[in-house]
VOBA-1610 file (N, C-alpha, C; in pm, whole numbers, padded with zeros to 5 digits, always signed):
BEGIN
Unk+01027+01667-08912Unk+01073+01702-08778Unk+01170+01597-08724Unk+01137+01468-08746Unk+01222+01360-08699Unk+01360+01368-08763Unk+01366+01408-08890Unk+01495+01420-08958Unk+01582+01524-08893Unk+01522+01639-08855Unk+01599+01745-08790Unk+01652+01699-08655Unk+01569+01625-08578Unk+01613+01575-08448Unk+01731+01481-08466Unk+01724+01394-08564Unk+01832+01300-08589Unk+01962+01373-08622Unk+01954+01480-08700Unk+02073+01556-08734Unk+02140+01613-08611Unk+02060+01666-08520Unk+02117+01727-08402Unk+02184+01625-08309Unk+02152+01501-08326Unk+02214+01397-08245Unk+02345+01348-08305Unk+02385+01408-08416Unk+02508+01364-08481Unk+02618+01468-08464Unk+02741+01418-08454Unk+02857+01507-08444Unk+02881+01575-08578Unk+02928+01698-08576Unk+02949+01779-08696Unk+03097+01805-08715Unk+03153+01774-08830Unk+03295+01798-08849Unk+03318+01936-08910Unk+03443+01979-08915Unk+03476+02114-08958Unk+03452+02135-09108Unk+03443+02030-09184Unk+03418+02043-09327Unk+03270+02045-09360Unk+03187+02040-09257Unk+03044+02052-09280Unk+02973+01922-09302Unk+03034+01809-09267Unk+02970+01679-09287Unk+02926+01618-09156Unk+02816+01547-09159Unk+02768+01475-09040Unk+02842+01343-09030Unk+02901+01318-08914Unk+02989+01203-08901Unk+02922+01082-08837Unk+02888+01091-08710Unk+02839+00974-08638Unk+02744+01018-08527Unk+02661+00927-08483Unk+02575+00957-08369Unk+02659+00962-08241Unk+02600+01015-08136Unk+02669+01021-08007Unk+02702+00880-07960Unk+02610+00787-07978Unk+02636+00650-07937Unk+02750+00589-08015Unk+02756+00614-08143Unk+02866+00563-08224Unk+03000+00623-08178Unk+02999+00750-08139Unk+03121+00812-08088Unk+03163+00748-07957Unk+03065+00720-07869Unk+03097+00655-07742Unk+03154+00516-07764Unk+03098+00443-07860Unk+03151+00310-07892Unk+03296+00320-07941Unk+03322+00421-08023Unk+03457+00440-08074Unk+03554+00476-07962Unk+03510+00560-07869Unk+03596+00599-07757Unk+03628+00480-07668Unk+03530+00389-07650Unk+03555+00269-07570Unk+03670+00188-07628Unk+03674+00174-07760Unk+03781+00096-07824Unk+03918+00153-07793Unk+03928+00285-07790Unk+04057+00350-07768Unk+04096+00352-07621Unk+03996+00359-07532Unk+04023+00388-07392Unk+04030+00264-07304Unk+03950+00163-07331Unk+03935+00052-07238Unk+04042-00056-07255Unk+04058-00132-07149Unk+04154-00242-07146Unk+04115-00352-07245Unk+04213-00430-07293Unk+04178-00545-07377Unk+04088-00646-07304Unk+04087-00640-07171Unk+04005-00734-07093Unk+03864-00680-07067Unk+03838-00557-07106Unk+03705-00499-07088Unk+03609-00553-07194Unk+03481-00548-07163Unk+03381-00584-07262Unk+03327-00455-07326Unk+03351-00439-07454Unk+03300-00323-07524Unk+03149-00333-07538Unk+03083-00219-07532Unk+02936-00219-07542Unk+02889-00280-07672Unk+02962-00255-07781Unk+02919-00307-07911Unk+02942-00457-07923Unk+03016-00516-07829Unk+03043-00660-07834Unk+02950-00741-07745Unk+02846-00679-07693Unk+02750-00754-07613Unk+02691-00870-07693Unk+02657-00977-07622Unk+02589-01088-07687Unk+02444-01055-07720Unk+02400-00938-07672Unk+02269-00890-07713Unk+02157-00920-07616Unk+02037-00894-07662Unk+01915-00908-07582Unk+01831-01023-07635Unk+01745-01073-07550Unk+01655-01180-07593Unk+01563-01131-07704Unk+01521-01004-07693Unk+01438-00943-07796Unk+01518-00829-07858Unk+01567-00845-07980Unk+01649-00740-08042Unk+01573-00608-08054Unk+01643-00497-08033Unk+01585-00364-08047Unk+01680-00277-08128Unk+01628-00170-08182Unk+01710-00079-08262Unk+01808-00004-08172Unk+01930+00024-08221Unk+02028+00098-08141Unk+01976+00237-08104Unk+02020+00287-07991Unk+01988+00422-07948Unk+02094+00517-08003Unk+02054+00635-08047Unk+02151+00730-08102Unk+02229+00803-07994Unk+02182+00796-07868Unk+02247+00869-07759Unk+02327+00780-07664Unk+02281+00657-07641Unk+02338+00575-07534Unk+02391+00443-07587Unk+02496+00393-07521Unk+02544+00259-07550Unk+02444+00158-07495Unk+02464+00031-07529Unk+02370-00073-07485Unk+02366-00083-07333Unk+02480-00074-07267Unk+02482-00089-07122Unk+02430+00037-07051Unk+02445+00152-07113Unk+02384+00273-07058Unk+02232+00262-07062Unk+02179+00205-07167Unk+02035+00184-07176Unk+01986+00090-07066Unk+02064-00015-07040Unk+02026-00109-06934Unk+02026-00041-06798Unk+02129+00040-06773Unk+02133+00115-06647Unk+02007+00198-06630Unk+01967+00269-06735Unk+01850+00355-06727Unk+01722+00274-06706Unk+01711+00161-06772Unk+01592+00076-06756Unk+01579+00028-06612Unk+01691-00006-06550Unk+01687-00052-06411Unk+01649+00060-06317Unk+01709+00177-06334Unk+01680+00290-06245Unk+01533+00328-06250Unk+01471+00317-06365Unk+01332+00360-06381Unk+01230+00250-06352Unk+01273+00131-06315Unk+01177+00023-06290Unk+01121+00031-06148Unk+01006-00030-06128Unk+00939-00023-05997Unk+01018-00096-05888Unk+01080-00207-05924Unk+01155-00283-05825Unk+01269-00203-05765Unk+01331-00117-05846Unk+01440-00034-05795Unk+01388+00065-05692Unk+01271+00124-05716Unk+01215+00220-05620Unk+01177+00153-05489Unk+01137+00027-05495Unk+01097-00042-05372Unk+01214-00071-05280Unk+01336-00069-05333Unk+01452-00102-05250Unk+01468-00008-05131Unk+01414+00113-05141Unk+01433+00209-05031Unk+01357+00167-04906Unk+01260+00077-04918Unk+01184+00031-04803Unk+01207-00118-04774Unk+01324-00167-04816Unk+01361-00306-04786Unk+01482-00307-04693Unk+01481-00402-04599Unk+01586-00410-04498Unk+01721-00448-04557Unk+01825-00385-04506Unk+01961-00432-04531Unk+02001-00527-04419Unk+02020-00477-04297Unk+02049-00561-04181Unk+01951-00533-04068Unk+01932-00405-04036Unk+01848-00368-03923Unk+01703-00353-03966Unk+01615-00421-03895Unk+01473-00424-03928Unk+01404-00299-03873Unk+01340-00223-03963Unk+01266-00103-03924Unk+01344-00019-03823Unk+01466+00023-03859Unk+01548+00096-03762Unk+01490+00233-03731Unk+01506+00275-03605Unk+01468+00410-03566Unk+01590+00498-03587Unk+01588+00577-03690Unk+01703+00658-03724Unk+01716+00670-03874Unk+01764+00784-03919Unk+01769+00813-04062Unk+01896+00765-04130Unk+01995+00717-04055Unk+02126+00694-04112Unk+02162+00547-04129Unk+02070+00457-04098Unk+02095+00315-04122Unk+02074+00283-04270Unk+02151+00187-04318Unk+02139+00150-04459Unk+02009+00076-04487Unk+01956+00100-04605Unk+01847+00020-04660Unk+01903-00057-04779Unk+01819-00139-04840Unk+01866-00212-04958Unk+01900-00115-05072Unk+01833+00000-05077Unk+01863+00098-05181Unk+01998+00164-05158Unk+02025+00210-05035Unk+02153+00275-05011Unk+02268+00175-05025Unk+02244+00050-04988Unk+02346-00053-05013Unk+02374-00063-05163Unk+02270-00067-05244Unk+02286-00077-05389Unk+02366+00040-05444Unk+02339+00160-05395Unk+02412+00277-05442Unk+02559+00271-05401Unk+02586+00221-05281Unk+02726+00207-05237Unk+02799+00101-05319Unk+02731-00008-05350Unk+02792-00109-05436Unk+02822-00050-05574Unk+02729+00027-05626Unk+02748+00089-05757Unk+02868+00183-05756Unk+02882+00260-05651Unk+02995+00354-05641Unk+03128+00281-05639Unk+03137+00175-05557Unk+03262+00099-05549Unk+03290+00028-05681Unk+03188-00031-05741Unk+03207-00104-05867Unk+03253-00010-05978Unk+03196+00108-05981Unk+03236+00205-06083Unk+03381+00248-06063Unk+03420+00270-05938Unk+03559+00308-05911Unk+03655+00199-05956Unk+03622+00074-05924Unk+03707-00037-05967Unk+03714-00045-06119Unk+03599-00039-06184Unk+03597-00052-06329Unk+03673+00063-06396Unk+03652+00183-06348Unk+03721+00299-06407Unk+03872+00287-06388Unk+03914+00248-06269Unk+04057+00239-06240Unk+04125+00128-06319Unk+04051+00022-06347Unk+04106-00092-06421Unk+04082-00082-06571Unk+04027+00030-06615Unk+03994+00054-06756Unk+03898-00051-06811Unk+03801-00088-06726Unk+03694-00178-06769Unk+03571-00094-06803Unk+03464-00161-06844Unk+03344-00089-06889Unk+03262-00045-06768Unk+03274+00081-06733Unk+03208+00135-06615Unk+03056+00127-06627Unk+03003+00146-06748Unk+02859+00143-06767Unk+02802+00003-06741Unk+02874-00099-06786Unk+02831-00236-06761Unk+02834-00267-06611Unk+02943-00228-06544Unk+02953-00252-06400Unk+02842-00180-06325Unk+02811-00058-06366Unk+02706+00018-06298Unk+02569-00046-06317Unk+02540-00090-06438Unk+02410-00154-06463Unk+02394-00280-06379Unk+02497-00363-06373Unk+02491-00485-06292Unk+02469-00449-06145Unk+02546-00352-06096Unk+02537-00314-05955Unk+02399-00264-05919Unk+02340-00181-06003Unk+02209-00124-05973Unk+02099-00230-05974Unk+02119-00338-06049Unk+02017-00442-06057Unk+02041-00563-05971Unk+02155-00570-05900Unk+02195-00697-05839Unk+02104-00742-05726Unk+02036-00651-05658Unk+01951-00690-05545Unk+01802-00665-05569Unk+01761-00654-05693Unk+01619-00629-05722Unk+01530-00742-05672Unk+01583-00861-05659Unk+01503-00976-05616Unk+01503-00999-05467Unk+01563-00908-05389Unk+01567-00928-05245Unk+01428-00915-05184Unk+01406-00995-05082Unk+01277-01004-05014Unk+01261-00893-04911Unk+01139-00876-04857Unk+01127-00795-04736Unk+01203-00860-04621Unk+01249-00780-04528Unk+01323-00826-04409Unk+01459-00888-04444Unk+01515-00850-04558Unk+01650-00891-04592Unk+01667-01041-04604Unk+01779-01091-04552Unk+01809-01235-04564Unk+01718-01321-04478Unk+01648-01260-04383Unk+01549-01335-04305Unk+01436-01379-04397Unk+01386-01284-04478Unk+01280-01318-04574Unk+01327-01417-04677Unk+01452-01404-04720Unk+01508-01499-04817Unk+01512-01639-04759Unk+01553-01651-04633Unk+01557-01782-04567Unk+01418-01841-04554Unk+01319-01755-04522Unk+01182-01803-04507Unk+01129-01859-04639Unk+01145-01785-04748Unk+01096-01832-04877Unk+01173-01955-04925Unk+01299-01964-04888Unk+01378-02081-04926Unk+01321-02207-04863Unk+01270-02196-04740Unk+01210-02311-04673Unk+01072-02342-04731Unk+01002-02240-04777Unk+00864-02258-04821Unk+00853-02306-04966Unk+00949-02269-05049Unk+00941-02305-05190Unk+00995-02446-05214Unk+00925-02522-05293Unk+00963-02662-05318Unk+01101-02674-05383Unk+01138-02574-05464Unk+01269-02577-05530Unk+01365-02474-05472Unk+01334-02424-05352Unk+01421-02329-05286Unk+01406-02188-05339Unk+01480-02099-05280Unk+01474-01958-05318Unk+01607-01892-05285Unk+01660-01813-05378Unk+01771-01724-05344Unk+01755-01595-05423Unk+01803-01486-05365Unk+01774-01354-05423Unk+01846-01332-05554Unk+01957-01401-05579Unk+02025-01387-05708Unk+01933-01430-05822Unk+01879-01551-05811Unk+01790-01602-05915Unk+01664-01517-05924Unk+01615-01467-05809Unk+01495-01385-05812Unk+01522-01250-05877Unk+01643-01196-05859Unk+01679-01071-05927Unk+01680-01093-06079Unk+01733-01206-06121Unk+01730-01241-06264Unk+01587-01253-06312Unk+01502-01317-06233Unk+01361-01332-06270Unk+01292-01196-06278Unk+01330-01106-06189Unk+01271-00972-06190Unk+01295-00904-06324Unk+01419-00903-06371Unk+01451-00828-06492Unk+01410-00903-06619Unk+01393-01035-06610Unk+01354-01112-06728Unk+01204-01130-06739Unk+01133-01131-06627Unk+00994-01173-06629Unk+00898-01076-06559Unk+00931-01033-06438Unk+00830-00968-06355Unk+00814-00819-06382Unk+00921-00751-06418Unk+00911-00608-06442Unk+00835-00578-06571Unk+00793-00450-06583Unk+00732-00402-06707Unk+00609-00484-06746Unk+00521-00504-06644Unk+00394-00576-06668Unk+00415-00714-06726Unk+00516-00784-06676Unk+00540-00920-06720Unk+00625-00933-06845Unk+00668-00821-06902Unk+00750-00825-07022Unk+00899-00829-06990Unk+00937-00796-06867Unk+01077-00789-06831Unk+01142-00663-06887Unk+01267-00641-06850Unk+01339-00522-06894Unk+01420-00544-07021Unk+01428-00670-07066Unk+01499-00703-07190Unk+01643-00648-07185Unk+01716-00688-07082Unk+01853-00640-07064Unk+01951-00723-07145Unk+02072-00671-07159Unk+02177-00743-07229Unk+02220-00867-07150Unk+02269-00965-07222Unk+02311-01092-07162Unk+02409-01072-07048Unk+02508-00985-07067Unk+02615-00968-06969Unk+02565-00901-06841Unk+02466-00815-06851Unk+02408-00752-06732Unk+02334-00857-06650Unk+02255-00940-06717Unk+02181-01045-06648Unk+02277-01145-06584Unk+02384-01181-06656Unk+02484-01272-06601Unk+02547-01214-06474Unk+02581-01087-06477Unk+02642-01024-06360Unk+02548-01017-06242Unk+02420-00992-06269Unk+02319-00989-06162Unk+02308-01128-06098Unk+02298-01230-06179Unk+02283-01366-06128Unk+02405-01411-06049Unk+02523-01368-06091Unk+02648-01421-06035Unk+02719-01322-05943Unk+02646-01226-05886Unk+02713-01126-05803Unk+02757-01185-05668Unk+02705-01300-05632Unk+02749-01373-05513Unk+02717-01520-05534Unk+02764-01604-05440Unk+02737-01746-05452Unk+02841-01819-05534Unk+02808-01942-05571Unk+02908-02029-05634Unk+02924-02003-05784Unk+02823-01944-05848Unk+02834-01916-05991Unk+02917-01789-06012Unk+03015-01796-06102Unk+03105-01682-06124Unk+03066-01607-06250Unk+03076-01473-06247Unk+03038-01394-06365Unk+03134-01416-06482Unk+03083-01396-06602Unk+03163-01418-06723Unk+03250-01297-06759Unk+03218-01180-06704Unk+03292-01059-06739Unk+03369-01006-06618Unk+03475-00932-06644Unk+03548-00868-06534Unk+03464-00758-06470Unk+03374-00698-06547Unk+03283-00600-06490Unk+03190-00665-06388Unk+03147-00788-06417Unk+03069-00863-06320Unk+03150-00892-06194Unk+03279-00919-06212Unk+03366-00941-06097Unk+03384-00812-06015Unk+03387-00697-06081Unk+03393-00570-06007Unk+03274-00558-05913Unk+03155-00594-05960Unk+03035-00586-05876Unk+03041-00690-05764Unk+03087-00808-05796Unk+03099-00914-05694Unk+03192-00868-05582Unk+03306-00809-05617Unk+03397-00757-05515Unk+03335-00637-05443Unk+03272-00550-05518Unk+03214-00429-05459Unk+03102-00462-05360Unk+03023-00563-05389Unk+02914-00602-05300Unk+02969-00641-05164Unk+03074-00721-05163Unk+03133-00764-05036Unk+03201-00647-04964Unk+03274-00565-05038Unk+03337-00448-04977Unk+03232-00359-04912Unk+03122-00336-04982Unk+03018-00246-04930Unk+02953-00302-04805Unk+02906-00428-04810Unk+02829-00474-04694Unk+02917-00502-04573Unk+03040-00549-04594Unk+03128-00570-04479Unk+03146-00439-04402Unk+03172-00332-04475Unk+03204-00206-04410Unk+03082-00130-04361Unk+02975-00125-04440Unk+02861-00048-04390Unk+02782-00123-04284Unk+02789-00257-04283Unk+02720-00329-04176Unk+02792-00314-04042Unk+02925-00306-04047Unk+02999-00273-03924Unk+02963-00133-03877Unk+02957-00040-03970Unk+02922+00099-03938Unk+02784+00107-03873Unk+02686+00036-03930Unk+02550+00037-03875Unk+02544-00035-03740Unk+02621-00143-03726Unk+02622-00217-03599Unk+02680-00131-03487Unk+02782-00053-03517Unk+02838+00038-03417Unk+02737+00148-03385Unk+02672+00202-03488Unk+02571+00306-03465Unk+02456+00253-03379Unk+02420+00127-03398Unk+02310+00068-03323Unk+02348+00013-03187Unk+02475+00024-03151Unk+02518-00023-03019Unk+02540-00173-03011Unk+02539-00241-03125Unk+02562-00385-03127Unk+02710-00416-03114Unk+02793-00331-03171Unk+02937-00347-03163Unk+03001-00221-03106Unk+03118-00238-03048Unk+03203-00127-03008Unk+03325-00127-03101Unk+03375-00010-03136Unk+03490-00007-03227Unk+03607-00093-03181Unk+03630-00100-03050Unk+03745-00176-03001Unk+03724-00328-03012Unk+03602-00371-03044Unk+03576-00515-03057Unk+03617-00569-03194Unk+03637-00482-03291Unk+03679-00528-03424Unk+03818-00592-03411Unk+03837-00710-03470Unk+03966-00780-03455Unk+04086-00692-03491Unk+04185-00692-03402Unk+04302-00606-03421Unk+04380-00641-03547Unk+04385-00770-03580Unk+04456-00811-03701Unk+04394-00748-03825Unk+04261-00742-03827Unk+04191-00681-03941Unk+04220-00532-03949Unk+04218-00467-03833Unk+04244-00323-03830Unk+04387-00292-03875Unk+04481-00373-03833Unk+04620-00348-03869Unk+04644-00356-04019Unk+04567-00439-04088Unk+04583-00454-04232Unk+04494-00358-04309Unk+04367-00344-04265Unk+04267-00271-04343Unk+04249-00127-04300Unk+04271-00097-04173Unk+04251+00039-04125Unk+04152+00043-04010Unk+04157+00152-03934Unk+04077+00164-03811Unk+03940+00224-03835Unk+03919+00291-03947Unk+03791+00358-03971Unk+03721+00299-04093Unk+03593+00330-04104Unk+03511+00287-04217Unk+03575+00329-04350Unk+03613+00455-04361Unk+03671+00505-04485Unk+03805+00444-04517Unk+03888+00423-04414Unk+04020+00364-04436Unk+04008+00221-04489Unk+03914+00145-04434Unk+03900+00005-04476Unk+03852-00004-04621Unk+03755+00078-04657Unk+03708+00077-04796Unk+03821+00117-04890Unk+03894+00222-04854Unk+04003+00269-04938Unk+04111+00162-04955Unk+04144+00093-04846Unk+04246-00013-04854Unk+04202-00124-04948Unk+04077-00169-04935Unk+04028-00278-05018Unk+04026-00240-05165Unk+03977-00121-05196Unk+03969-00078-05336Unk+04108-00063-05396Unk+04196+00007-05325Unk+04331+00028-05378Unk+04405-00104-05397Unk+04383-00197-05306Unk+04451-00326-05317Unk+04405-00402-05441Unk+04275-00399-05467Unk+04223-00467-05586Unk+04281-00403-05712Unk+04284-00271-05716Unk+04335-00201-05834Unk+04483-00233-05856Unk+04562-00231-05749Unk+04705-00259-05762Unk+04730-00405-05799Unk+04650-00496-05745Unk+04669-00639-05771Unk+04622-00678-05911Unk+04519-00609-05961Unk+04451-00653-06082Unk+04481-00568-06206Unk+04560-00462-06190Unk+04586-00373-06304Unk+04648-00451-06421Unk+04587-00435-06539Unk+04633-00500-06662Unk+04640-00652-06650Unk+04549-00707-06572Unk+04542-00852-06552Unk+04401-00901-06591Unk+04388-01029-06627Unk+04257-01082-06666Unk+04174-01129-06545Unk+04188-01060-06433Unk+04111-01094-06313Unk+04090-00968-06230Unk+03998-00980-06133Unk+03971-00871-06038Unk+03971-00934-05900Unk+04080-00913-05824Unk+04089-00977-05694Unk+04185-00901-05602Unk+04178-00935-05473Unk+04264-00874-05373Unk+04395-00952-05360Unk+04493-00889-05298Unk+04616-00959-05262Unk+04585-01056-05148Unk+04669-01158-05126Unk+04640-01256-05020Unk+04622-01194-04882Unk+04707-01098-04844Unk+04699-01040-04710Unk+04567-00965-04688Unk+04529-00882-04784Unk+04406-00804-04771Unk+04285-00895-04783Unk+04292-00995-04869Unk+04182-01090-04882Unk+04159-01166-04752Unk+04267-01212-04688Unk+04254-01285-04561Unk+04194-01196-04453Unk+04240-01071-04444Unk+04186-00979-04343Unk+04039-00950-04369Unk+04001-00936-04496Unk+03861-00911-04531Unk+03774-01031-04495Unk+03824-01150-04522Unk+03750-01271-04488Unk+03733-01284-04336Unk+03835-01249-04260Unk+03825-01252-04114Unk+03721-01153-04064Unk+03719-01037-04126Unk+03621-00935-04086Unk+03480-00980-04120Unk+03464-01044-04233Unk+03332-01097-04272Unk+03288-01205-04174Unk+03377-01296-04137Unk+03344-01401-04040Unk+03305-01341-03906Unk+03376-01235-03866Unk+03343-01165-03742Unk+03200-01109-03748Unk+03162-01052-03861Unk+03027-00999-03878Unk+02922-01108-03865Unk+02946-01222-03928Unk+02849-01330-03922Unk+02830-01379-03778Unk+02936-01383-03702Unk+02926-01433-03566Unk+02863-01333-03470Unk+02897-01206-03483Unk+02858-01109-03381Unk+02747-01013-03425Unk+02710-01015-03552Unk+02603-00926-03599Unk+02492-01006-03665Unk+02524-01080-03772Unk+02420-01147-03848Unk+02354-01262-03771Unk+02430-01336-03693Unk+02378-01453-03623Unk+02375-01436-03472Unk+02385-01316-03424Unk+02391-01294-03280Unk+02253-01310-03217Unk+02251-01330-03087Unk+02128-01358-03014Unk+02026-01246-03024Unk+02074-01121-03035Unk+01981-01007-03037Unk+01884-01011-03155Unk+01919-01082-03263Unk+01834-01087-03382Unk+01727-01194-03378Unk+01741-01294-03290Unk+01658-01413-03302Unk+01509-01385-03286Unk+01473-01303-03190Unk+01331-01275-03167Unk+01269-01203-03287Unk+01339-01103-03339Unk+01286-01031-03454Unk+01282-01120-03578Unk+01381-01206-03594Unk+01382-01297-03708Unk+01262-01391-03703Unk+01228-01439-03583Unk+01113-01529-03568Unk+00984-01457-03607Unk+00973-01331-03571Unk+00854-01255-03607Unk+00844-01234-03757Unk+00956-01200-03819Unk+00956-01180-03964Unk+00925-01311-04038Unk+00982-01420-03991Unk+00954-01550-04051Unk+00806-01584-04040Unk+00747-01550-03926Unk+00604-01577-03906Unk+00518-01497-04003Unk+00555-01370-04026Unk+00481-01287-04121Unk+00490-01346-04261Unk+00611-01378-04305Unk+00630-01432-04440Unk+00556-01565-04456Unk+00570-01654-04359Unk+00507-01786-04367Unk+00355-01774-04367Unk+00301-01684-04286Unk+00156-01666-04279Unk+00102-01611-04410Unk+00170-01511-04466Unk+00126-01455-04594Unk+00135-01559-04704Unk+00240-01639-04705Unk+00258-01741-04808Unk+00144-01842-04802Unk+00113-01890-04683Unk+00006-01988-04666Unk-00129-01929-04707Unk-00154-01806-04664Unk-00283-01744-04694Unk-00304-01728-04845Unk-00206-01674-04915Unk-00225-01649-05058Unk-00222-01777-05140Unk-00151-01880-05094Unk-00158-02009-05163Unk-00298-02068-05153Unk-00364-02045-05040Unk-00500-02095-05021Unk-00605-02003-05084Unk-00567-01878-05108Unk-00660-01781-05167Unk-00592-01705-05282Unk-00552-01776-05387Unk-00480-01709-05496Unk-00565-01605-05567Unk-00696-01614-05555Unk-00782-01514-05619Unk-00762-01375-05560Unk-00699-01366-05443Unk-00673-01237-05380Unk-00542-01174-05425Unk-00467-01244-05508Unk-00342-01188-05560Unk-00371-01072-05655Unk-00283-00972-05660Unk-00298-00867-05761Unk-00301-00927-05900Unk-00364-00860-05993Unk-00390-00919-06125Unk-00263-00957-06200Unk-00152-00880-06177Unk-00030-00914-06251Unk+00029-01048-06209Unk-00012-01098-06090Unk+00037-01228-06044Unk-00060-01341-06075Unk-00180-01307-06117Unk-00277-01411-06151Unk-00235-01488-06276Unk-00174-01418-06371Unk-00126-01486-06491Unk-00016-01586-06455Unk+00072-01547-06364Unk+00175-01640-06318Unk+00111-01760-06250Unk+00006-01735-06172Unk-00067-01843-06105Unk-00122-01943-06206Unk-00182-01895-06313Unk-00242-01985-06412Unk-00136-02063-06490Unk-00019-02003-06509Unk+00086-02069-06588Unk+00178-02155-06502Unk+00222-02100-06388Unk+00326-02165-06308Unk+00277-02216-06173Unk+00153-02191-06137Unk+00100-02242-06012Unk+00101-02139-05901Unk+00029-02173-05793Unk+00009-02078-05683Unk+00139-02045-05610Unk+00220-02146-05582Unk+00341-02121-05503Unk+00436-02023-05573Unk+00452-02040-05704Unk+00540-01951-05779Unk+00485-01808-05779Unk+00356-01794-05800Unk+00295-01661-05803Unk+00303-01593-05667Unk+00276-01669-05561Unk+00280-01613-05426Unk+00422-01575-05388Unk+00518-01660-05424Unk+00658-01629-05396Unk+00699-01499-05464Unk+00663-01482-05590Unk+00696-01359-05661Unk+00632-01238-05595Unk+00507-01252-05554Unk+00435-01141-05490Unk+00503-01102-05359Unk+00534-01200-05276Unk+00595-01170-05146Unk+00737-01116-05163Unk+00813-01172-05255Unk+00951-01125-05276Unk+00954-00979-05320Unk+00851-00936-05390Unk+00845-00797-05436Unk+00803-00700-05326Unk+00749-00750-05216Unk+00698-00663-05111Unk+00811-00586-05041Unk+00780-00465-04998Unk+00868-00395-04905Unk+00836-00443-04764Unk+00921-00408-04670Unk+00898-00447-04530Unk+00762-00396-04482Unk+00736-00268-04503Unk+00614-00208-04449Unk+00490-00262-04519Unk+00499-00293-04649Unk+00384-00349-04719Unk+00353-00489-04667Unk+00456-00570-04641Unk+00434-00704-04586Unk+00365-00695-04450Unk+00410-00602-04367Unk+00348-00585-04235Unk+00204-00537-04250Unk+00181-00444-04341Unk+00044-00395-04363Unk-00048-00506-04412Unk+00002-00589-04504Unk-00080-00700-04554Unk-00110-00800-04443Unk-00012-00828-04360Unk-00033-00919-04248Unk-00139-00863-04153Unk-00128-00736-04120Unk-00227-00674-04029Unk-00367-00675-04090Unk-00373-00648-04218Unk-00504-00643-04284Unk-00571-00780-04287Unk-00492-00884-04304Unk-00547-01019-04316Unk-00572-01085-04180Unk-00477-01068-04088Unk-00479-01148-03965Unk-00511-01072-03837Unk-00499-00941-03836Unk-00523-00865-03713Unk-00663-00805-03718Unk-00747-00836-03621Unk-00884-00784-03623Unk-00886-00633-03605Unk-00978-00571-03675Unk-00995-00426-03664Unk-01087-00394-03548Unk-01068-00277-03491Unk-01157-00232-03384Unk-01297-00211-03440Unk-01397-00250-03362Unk-01535-00236-03405Unk-01576-00089-03401Unk-01630-00041-03511Unk-01675+00097-03518Unk-01826+00099-03532Unk-01895+00149-03430Unk-02042+00153-03434Unk-02090+00264-03526Unk-02185+00231-03610Unk-02240+00331-03702Unk-02364+00396-03644
//
């Protein structure tokens, strides 16, 4: 039976001979279609644990599928992007942000003749290590951990260590590199990683403005006029300008970047967001509450590691309480963190029997 299945997965030529698997055909098509600066799937540096090739999918397609099916990816739908527990169905979550980054990264990679599958895999996994309550939770854990905390490194830890019952997802080297280097001072080794790095900033700059306007934090006329004159007056216009500019600037080049004018306008818009949305006075009270929840849970579980779920007990025995508790909290969704806090610290109403 297995032999028959294998045959059906192979291309059939007109002379009646079996030629190649679907994956081998895809690898061959990449050679003909992609830019010399693209990373071919067959040229990956490989996985920490070698596995047999798939007859249907390239190596980066397999990584994309592994990420989509992991538990951490599903939890992103209940993790904050910017607005904490928003009342309304149209505010972004960490999951919708991830999907928007993936869409932009794929468009860039496709337009530049880079490996779209690699860019998609990196994009889908880039925020798996994000904490509950967004960057507020990240800041809290950074203060609590002796060696600091950032979501890039935690995303890498997720796919290498925490997923799949502690076995990790065993992803290709280039996918892990892109996840780790999607922001911050470390730069990705591949142009596909750079597509995700650019796409992440394009996505959050534009959708956070959109959400801030929807939430009444900003008015459209408050957006700097210089930015509008270069990038466009609407959400869609700004995204289109940024993407087209990168494609025009980077076509057939060994880099992925914007032109100076569009880059400057984008940086100004990002600075505007940090001043009037991310660090504005309206967030301080909610940030203090979220920090209190994270800090209280961290202290409690460090003092009572026996209450950790069993998958984190092994980490506790090997790496210590703080590392295990940090991993547990970083994996929490917003609502689960609140539920755990209420269960531990908020007294229940007395029920007479």
